[in-house]
C-alpha positions as CSV (number, residue, x, y, z in Angstrom):
1,X,-3.7,7.2,2.5
2,X,-1.1,4.6,1.6
3,X,1.1,6.3,-0.9
4,X,-1.9,6.8,-3.0
5,X,-2.4,3.0,-3.3
6,X,-5.9,2.1,-4.5
7,X,-7.6,1.1,-1.3
8,X,-9.1,-2.0,-2.9
9,X,-5.6,-3.4,-3.3
10,X,-4.2,-3.0,0.2
11,X,-5.2,-5.9,2.4
12,X,-5.7,-4.6,5.9
13,X,-6.8,-5.8,9.3
14,X,-10.2,-5.2,10.7
15,X,-10.9,-5.0,14.4
16,X,-12.2,-8.6,14.3
17,X,-9.2,-10.1,12.7
18,X,-5.5,-10.3,13.4
19,X,-2.3,-10.4,11.3
20,X,1.1,-11.9,11.9
21,X,4.7,-11.9,10.6
22,X,7.7,-14.2,10.9
23,X,10.1,-14.1,13.8
24,X,13.7,-15.2,14.4
25,X,14.4,-19.0,14.8
26,X,16.0,-18.5,18.2
27,X,13.4,-16.9,20.6
28,X,14.8,-14.0,22.6
29,X,14.6,-13.9,26.4
30,X,11.1,-12.9,27.6
31,X,10.6,-9.2,27.2
32,X,9.1,-7.3,30.1
33,X,7.4,-3.9,30.2
34,X,9.2,-1.3,32.4
35,X,6.9,1.4,32.3
36,X,6.4,32.8,-10.3
37,X,6.0,31.6,-13.8
38,X,3.9,28.9,-12.6
39,X,0.2,29.3,-11.7
40,X,-0.6,30.3,-8.2
41,X,-0.8,27.2,-6.1
42,X,-2.1,27.0,-2.5
43,X,0.9,25.2,-1.1
44,X,1.8,25.1,2.6
45,X,5.2,26.4,3.7
46,X,7.9,23.7,3.1
47,X,7.5,21.0,5.6
48,X,10.5,20.3,7.8
49,X,9.4,17.6,10.2
50,X,12.0,16.6,12.7
51,X,13.5,13.3,11.5
52,X,16.2,11.5,13.4
53,X,17.4,8.1,12.3
54,X,19.7,5.4,13.7
55,X,20.2,1.7,13.4
56,X,20.6,-0.9,16.1
57,X,23.4,-3.5,16.0
58,X,20.9,-6.2,14.9
59,X,20.0,-4.1,11.8
60,X,16.7,-2.6,13.0
61,X,16.3,0.8,11.3
62,X,14.8,3.3,13.7
63,X,13.2,6.7,12.8
64,X,12.2,9.2,15.4
65,X,10.1,12.3,14.7
66,X,9.3,14.5,17.7
67,X,6.4,16.9,17.8
68,X,4.9,18.1,21.0
69,X,1.8,19.7,19.4
70,X,-0.5,16.9,20.6
71,X,0.0,14.5,23.6
72,X,-0.1,11.4,21.4
73,X,2.4,9.1,19.8
74,X,2.3,6.7,16.9
75,X,4.4,3.5,16.6
76,X,4.8,1.9,13.1
77,X,6.7,-1.2,12.4
78,X,7.1,-1.9,8.7
79,X,8.6,-5.2,7.4
80,X,10.3,-5.3,4.0
81,X,8.0,-8.2,2.8
82,X,4.8,-8.3,0.9
83,X,3.0,-10.3,-1.7
84,X,6.0,-9.9,-4.0
85,X,8.0,-12.1,-1.6
86,X,5.6,-15.1,-1.8
87,X,6.8,-18.3,-3.5
88,X,4.8,-20.0,-6.2
89,X,1.9,-21.9,-4.5
90,X,2.1,-19.6,-1.4
91,X,0.0,-16.6,-2.6
92,X,-1.7,-14.8,0.2
93,X,0.9,-15.7,2.8
94,X,2.0,-12.1,3.6
95,X,-1.6,-11.1,4.3
96,X,-2.4,-14.4,6.2
97,X,0.7,-13.8,8.3
98,X,-0.5,-10.2,9.0
99,X,-3.5,-11.8,10.7
100,X,-1.4,-14.4,12.6
101,X,0.6,-11.5,14.2
102,X,-2.4,-10.7,16.4
103,X,-3.0,-14.2,17.6
104,X,-0.7,-14.0,20.6
105,X,3.0,-14.5,21.4
106,X,5.0,-16.1,24.2
107,X,4.1,-13.3,26.6
108,X,0.9,-11.9,25.2
109,X,-2.3,-13.9,25.1
110,X,-4.5,-14.2,21.9
111,X,-6.5,-11.0,21.6
112,X,-4.5,-9.2,24.4
113,X,-2.6,-7.0,21.9
114,X,-6.0,-5.4,21.1
115,X,-7.3,-5.2,24.6
116,X,-4.1,-3.7,26.1
117,X,-3.9,-0.9,23.4
118,X,-7.6,-0.1,23.6
119,X,-7.6,-0.1,27.4
120,X,-4.9,2.5,27.2
121,X,-7.0,4.7,25.0
122,X,-5.3,3.7,21.7
123,X,-6.1,2.4,18.3
124,X,-4.2,-0.1,16.1
125,X,-4.3,-1.8,12.8
126,X,-2.1,-3.4,10.1
127,X,-1.9,-3.6,6.3
128,X,-0.3,-5.6,3.6
129,X,0.8,-4.4,0.1
130,X,2.8,-5.9,-2.7
131,X,6.1,-4.4,-1.4
132,X,5.7,-4.2,2.4
133,X,3.6,-5.1,5.5
134,X,3.2,-2.8,8.5
135,X,1.7,-2.8,12.0
136,X,0.8,0.4,13.9
137,X,-0.6,1.8,17.1
138,X,-1.6,5.3,18.1
139,X,-1.7,6.0,21.9
140,X,-1.4,8.7,24.5
141,X,2.2,9.8,24.7
142,X,2.8,8.3,28.1
143,X,2.0,4.8,26.8
144,X,4.9,4.7,24.3
145,X,6.5,1.8,26.1
146,X,3.4,-0.3,25.9
147,X,3.4,-0.1,22.1
148,X,7.2,-0.8,21.9
149,X,6.9,-3.8,24.2
150,X,4.0,-5.3,22.3
151,X,5.7,-4.9,18.9
152,X,9.1,-6.2,20.2
153,X,7.5,-9.2,21.9
154,X,5.8,-10.5,18.8
155,X,8.8,-9.9,16.7
156,X,10.9,-11.9,19.1
157,X,8.5,-14.6,20.3
158,X,5.6,-15.2,18.0
159,X,6.7,-18.7,16.9
160,X,6.2,-20.5,20.3
161,X,2.6,-19.3,20.4
162,X,1.7,-20.3,16.9
163,X,-0.7,-23.3,16.7
164,X,-2.7,-25.2,14.1
165,X,-5.9,-24.0,15.7
166,X,-4.9,-20.3,15.3
167,X,-3.8,-20.9,11.7
168,X,-7.1,-22.7,10.8
169,X,-9.1,-19.9,12.4
170,X,-7.3,-17.0,10.6
171,X,-7.2,-19.0,7.3
172,X,-11.0,-19.0,7.5
173,X,-11.1,-15.3,8.3
174,X,-8.9,-14.5,5.2
175,X,-11.0,-16.8,3.0
176,X,-14.2,-14.9,4.1
177,X,-12.4,-11.6,3.4
178,X,-11.7,-12.8,-0.1
179,X,-15.3,-13.9,-0.6
180,X,-16.5,-10.5,0.5
181,X,-14.0,-8.3,-1.3
182,X,-13.3,-10.4,-4.5
183,X,-15.5,-13.4,-5.2
184,X,-18.9,-12.0,-4.3
185,X,-18.3,-8.4,-5.1
186,X,-19.4,-6.9,-8.5
187,X,-16.2,-6.2,-10.4
188,X,-14.3,-7.6,-7.4
189,X,-11.8,-9.6,-9.4
190,X,-10.5,-6.7,-11.5
191,X,-7.3,-6.1,-9.7
192,X,-6.4,-9.8,-9.6
193,X,-7.1,-10.1,-13.3
194,X,-5.3,-6.8,-14.2
195,X,-2.1,-7.7,-12.3
196,X,-2.1,-11.1,-14.1
197,X,-2.4,-9.4,-17.5
198,X,0.1,-6.6,-16.8
199,X,2.8,-8.8,-15.2
200,X,3.6,-12.2,-16.7
201,X,3.2,-15.5,-14.9
202,X,6.1,-16.1,-12.5
203,X,6.7,-12.4,-11.9
204,X,6.4,-11.4,-8.2
205,X,3.6,-8.9,-9.0
206,X,1.6,-11.3,-11.1
207,X,-0.7,-12.1,-8.2
208,X,-2.6,-9.8,-5.7
209,X,-2.2,-9.7,-1.9
210,X,-5.3,-11.6,-1.0
211,X,-4.1,-14.9,-2.5
212,X,-6.0,-17.8,-4.0
213,X,-8.4,-20.1,-2.2
214,X,-6.2,-23.1,-3.3
215,X,-3.0,-21.6,-1.8
216,X,-4.7,-20.6,1.4
217,X,-6.2,-24.0,1.8
218,X,-2.8,-25.7,1.3
219,X,-0.9,-23.5,3.8
220,X,0.6,-25.6,6.5
221,X,1.7,-24.6,10.0
222,X,5.3,-25.3,8.9
223,X,4.9,-23.1,5.9
224,X,3.7,-20.2,8.0
225,X,6.3,-20.7,10.6
226,X,9.0,-20.7,7.9
227,X,7.6,-17.5,6.4
228,X,7.8,-15.7,9.8
229,X,11.3,-17.0,10.6
230,X,12.5,-15.8,7.2
231,X,11.1,-12.3,7.0
232,X,10.1,-11.1,10.5
233,X,13.5,-10.2,11.8
234,X,14.9,-6.8,13.0
235,X,17.3,-6.5,10.0
236,X,14.2,-6.6,7.7
237,X,12.2,-4.0,9.5
238,X,11.8,-0.3,10.2
239,X,10.5,1.1,13.5
240,X,9.2,4.6,13.5
241,X,8.0,6.6,16.5
242,X,6.3,10.0,15.8
243,X,4.6,12.5,18.1
244,X,5.0,13.6,21.7
245,X,8.0,11.9,23.3
246,X,11.6,12.6,24.2
247,X,14.0,11.1,21.6
248,X,16.7,9.9,24.0
249,X,14.2,8.3,26.3
250,X,12.5,6.6,23.4
251,X,15.8,5.3,22.0
252,X,16.6,3.8,25.4
253,X,13.3,2.0,25.4
254,X,13.8,0.8,21.9
255,X,17.3,-0.6,22.6
256,X,16.0,-2.3,25.7
257,X,13.1,-4.1,24.0
258,X,14.4,-4.6,20.4
259,X,18.1,-4.7,20.9
260,X,18.2,-8.3,22.2
261,X,16.3,-9.7,19.2
262,X,18.7,-11.6,16.9
263,X,19.0,-10.7,13.2
264,X,18.4,-13.2,10.5
265,X,21.9,-13.8,9.2
266,X,20.5,-15.6,6.1
267,X,17.9,-13.1,5.0
268,X,17.0,-13.8,1.4
269,X,17.7,-11.1,-1.2
270,X,14.7,-9.3,-2.7
271,X,13.0,-11.2,-5.5
272,X,14.0,-10.4,-9.1
273,X,11.5,-7.7,-10.2
274,X,13.0,-7.1,-13.7
275,X,10.5,-6.6,-16.4
276,X,10.3,-4.9,-19.8
277,X,9.2,-1.3,-19.4
278,X,6.5,-1.8,-22.0
279,X,4.1,-4.7,-22.6
280,X,5.0,-4.7,-26.3
281,X,1.5,-5.4,-27.5
282,X,-2.1,-4.6,-26.7
283,X,-3.8,-7.1,-24.4
284,X,-7.6,-7.5,-24.2
285,X,-9.9,-9.6,-22.1
286,X,-13.7,-9.6,-21.6
287,X,-15.3,-10.9,-18.5
288,X,-19.0,-11.8,-18.4
289,X,-19.9,-11.5,-14.7
290,X,-22.7,-10.6,-12.3
291,X,-22.3,-6.9,-12.7
292,X,-25.0,-4.3,-13.1
293,X,-23.4,-2.3,-16.0
294,X,-20.5,-2.7,-18.4
295,X,-17.2,-1.3,-17.1
296,X,-13.9,-0.8,-18.8
297,X,-10.5,-1.0,-17.0
298,X,-7.4,0.2,-18.7
299,X,-3.8,-0.3,-17.5
300,X,-0.3,0.5,-18.7
301,X,3.2,-0.3,-17.3
302,X,4.9,2.9,-16.2
303,X,8.1,3.8,-14.3
304,X,8.3,2.8,-10.7
305,X,7.2,4.7,-7.6
306,X,9.8,7.2,-6.5
307,X,10.9,8.4,-10.0
308,X,10.2,11.7,-11.6
309,X,8.2,10.0,-14.3
310,X,6.0,8.4,-11.7
311,X,5.3,11.7,-10.1
312,X,4.3,13.2,-13.5
313,X,1.9,10.4,-14.1
314,X,0.5,10.7,-10.6
315,X,-0.3,14.3,-11.5
316,X,-1.8,13.2,-14.8
317,X,-4.0,10.7,-13.0
318,X,-5.5,13.4,-10.8
319,X,-5.9,15.7,-13.8
320,X,-7.9,12.9,-15.4
321,X,-9.8,11.5,-12.5
322,X,-9.7,13.4,-9.2
323,X,-13.1,14.9,-8.4
324,X,-15.9,16.2,-10.5
325,X,-13.7,18.9,-12.1
326,X,-11.5,16.2,-13.6
327,X,-11.1,15.7,-17.3
328,X,-12.9,12.3,-17.5
329,X,-15.7,13.3,-15.2
330,X,-16.3,16.5,-17.0
331,X,-16.3,15.0,-20.5
332,X,-17.7,11.4,-20.1
333,X,-20.1,11.9,-17.2
334,X,-21.4,15.5,-17.6
335,X,-20.9,16.5,-21.2
336,X,-21.2,13.3,-23.3
337,X,-23.1,11.4,-20.7
338,X,-21.7,8.0,-21.7
339,X,-20.3,7.1,-18.2
340,X,-21.7,6.7,-14.7
341,X,-18.3,7.3,-13.1
342,X,-14.6,7.4,-13.7
343,X,-11.6,6.7,-11.5
344,X,-7.9,7.0,-12.3
345,X,-4.8,6.0,-10.1
346,X,-1.3,4.9,-10.1
347,X,0.0,1.8,-8.2
348,X,2.9,2.8,-5.9
349,X,5.1,-0.2,-6.8
350,X,8.9,0.1,-6.4
351,X,10.3,-2.7,-8.6
352,X,10.4,-3.4,-12.3
353,X,7.4,-1.4,-13.5
354,X,4.5,0.2,-11.8
355,X,1.0,0.6,-13.2
356,X,-1.3,3.4,-14.4
357,X,-4.9,2.3,-14.2
358,X,-8.4,3.6,-14.6
359,X,-12.0,2.5,-14.9
360,X,-15.1,3.9,-16.4
361,X,-18.6,2.5,-16.0
362,X,-21.0,2.8,-18.8
363,X,-24.4,4.5,-18.6
364,X,-27.4,2.2,-19.4
365,X,-27.6,1.7,-23.1
366,X,-24.1,2.9,-23.9
367,X,-21.9,0.4,-25.7
368,X,-18.4,-0.5,-24.5
369,X,-17.1,0.5,-27.9
370,X,-18.5,4.0,-27.5
371,X,-17.3,4.3,-23.9
372,X,-13.8,3.1,-24.7
373,X,-13.4,5.5,-27.7
374,X,-14.5,8.4,-25.6
375,X,-12.0,7.5,-22.8
376,X,-9.1,7.0,-25.2
377,X,-9.9,10.4,-26.8
378,X,-9.5,12.1,-23.5
379,X,-6.2,10.3,-22.8
380,X,-4.9,11.3,-26.2
381,X,-6.0,14.9,-25.7
382,X,-4.1,15.2,-22.5
383,X,-1.0,13.5,-24.0
384,X,-1.1,15.9,-27.0
385,X,-2.0,19.2,-25.4
386,X,-0.9,18.6,-21.9
387,X,-2.6,19.9,-18.8
388,X,-3.6,23.6,-18.6
389,X,-2.4,26.0,-15.9
390,X,-5.8,25.6,-14.4
391,X,-5.5,21.8,-14.3
392,X,-2.2,22.0,-12.5
393,X,-3.4,24.6,-10.1
394,X,-6.4,22.5,-9.2
395,X,-4.6,19.2,-8.6
396,X,-1.6,20.9,-6.8
397,X,-4.0,22.6,-4.5
398,X,-5.8,19.3,-3.8
399,X,-2.5,17.6,-3.2
400,X,-1.1,20.3,-0.9
401,X,-4.3,20.2,1.1
402,X,-4.2,16.4,1.3
403,X,-0.5,16.4,2.4
404,X,-1.2,19.1,5.1
405,X,-4.1,17.2,6.5
406,X,-2.4,13.9,6.4
407,X,0.7,15.1,8.2
408,X,-1.3,16.6,11.0
409,X,-2.0,13.1,12.1
410,X,0.9,11.3,13.9
411,X,-0.3,8.0,12.6
412,X,0.1,9.1,9.0
413,X,3.5,10.7,9.7
414,X,4.8,7.5,11.2
415,X,3.4,5.4,8.3
416,X,5.0,7.7,5.7
417,X,8.4,7.7,7.5
418,X,8.4,3.9,7.7
419,X,7.4,3.6,4.1
420,X,10.1,6.0,2.8
421,X,12.7,4.3,4.9
422,X,11.7,0.7,4.0
423,X,11.3,1.3,0.3
424,X,14.0,4.0,-0.4
425,X,16.1,4.2,2.9
426,X,15.2,8.0,2.8
427,X,12.8,9.0,5.6
428,X,13.6,12.6,4.7
429,X,11.4,12.3,1.6
430,X,8.4,13.1,3.8
431,X,9.5,16.7,3.7
432,X,9.3,16.7,-0.1
433,X,5.7,15.5,-0.4
434,X,4.2,18.8,-1.7
435,X,7.3,20.1,-3.5
436,X,7.8,17.0,-5.7
437,X,4.3,17.5,-7.0
438,X,4.7,21.3,-7.3
439,X,7.7,20.7,-9.6
440,X,5.7,18.8,-12.2
441,X,4.9,21.0,-15.2
442,X,2.9,20.5,-18.3
443,X,5.9,19.3,-20.4
444,X,6.8,16.6,-17.8
445,X,3.2,15.3,-17.9
446,X,3.0,15.1,-21.7
447,X,6.5,13.5,-21.9
448,X,5.5,10.8,-19.4
449,X,2.1,10.1,-21.0
450,X,3.6,9.9,-24.5
451,X,6.3,7.4,-23.2
452,X,3.9,5.1,-21.4
453,X,0.2,5.4,-22.4
454,X,0.7,3.7,-25.8
455,X,-1.6,1.3,-27.5
456,X,1.2,-1.4,-27.5
457,X,1.5,-0.9,-23.7
458,X,-2.2,-1.2,-22.8
459,X,-4.3,-3.8,-21.1
460,X,-8.1,-3.4,-21.7
461,X,-10.2,-5.5,-19.3
462,X,-14.0,-5.2,-20.0
463,X,-16.7,-6.4,-17.7
464,X,-20.2,-7.0,-19.1
465,X,-23.3,-8.3,-17.5
466,X,-23.5,-12.1,-17.8
467,X,-27.1,-12.1,-19.0
468,X,-26.2,-9.7,-21.8
469,X,-23.3,-11.9,-22.9
470,X,-25.3,-15.1,-23.1
């Protein structure tokens, strides 16, 4: 799970596609592989994962987490660039470049990154989000150097292997991905529309990661090369290794493969993400589309990911929407029978303002007015009365179980460590996953809801079947 990011919103690589990132202007030399009062909560003992961090002279932040429980390792390289870094007219570049990163480099042929990792018994993938892009492999422990060599080689020498043919091919792949996930999917445009309504035009979060067809069509080879050269540098990246390895030996490998890659001395500053904490008015839009049933989406600006208020609203989201025992499911689906389903989540966004969002799908014959009134009544009830001890016990148990299961996998450990380092420069936050949630009480939830889930801070996006609207 990506920091509880809604899966629909995280553009990721499939086994048939390949992403890419920008490298330094000056190619490095060819790299070679060298072989109590609270309710009872089912929380695991406090996690104390081994976390060792250092930084290479070129600015690459390195995080090592040794665990000899299983003979596997995970390597995760996260770049501090995402959709928020795209200039006007270049939407979708971060995701397009994710694909280009698998199209070969000076020393690795197109498709060879996949074949080498899979032949060694490993898996690999990549993902793009608003605030970051990452690439990751999981392999048997003795194949650590293979993953390090591959990641270093494309960071250092992707540009010489980039061609117009590769760009055209991956541009078509991304366009087809957009058609499948957005344009030809019922309700598929909701996240794009919601972001555009919550964040004003010109704001870095105004557009989604997938990009527009027009911008993708207009992308030139020079544009993509410049994007890589700007953002894909060691001083804009975090490298994490987790699992079964020896720390000193791994650091020697990392210095050998990554240490010679030059930093980008003119790395741009992060874009200005400043925004008012509240919308200041209620915003409404109705979309007549090819959808089977009416569906209502609600969104509010909220404090950013990493704050106490965000944690409280994350808990509130699960009280409202996690599982069939959640407030919305129990009330709208089972008792009142006005909804088919309900889903609630928070966007893990680190700049300006994040977003609290939900959707509810109407049952046949139920009006959107009835559904919206029932949904808002449940939000108001939680903001007024707060969650019960039973609510908090349920969601904290769910979260503790999720964290425990997640951190059993070296790939998830590496991903979390990279994320906390990239976004907060605090890899140690991984050891606070469960305790941060456990510290949220009823008062914190109600305070956060009353501050953010206001009518004048609400976007209501309603989808209705096109034939019903005509």
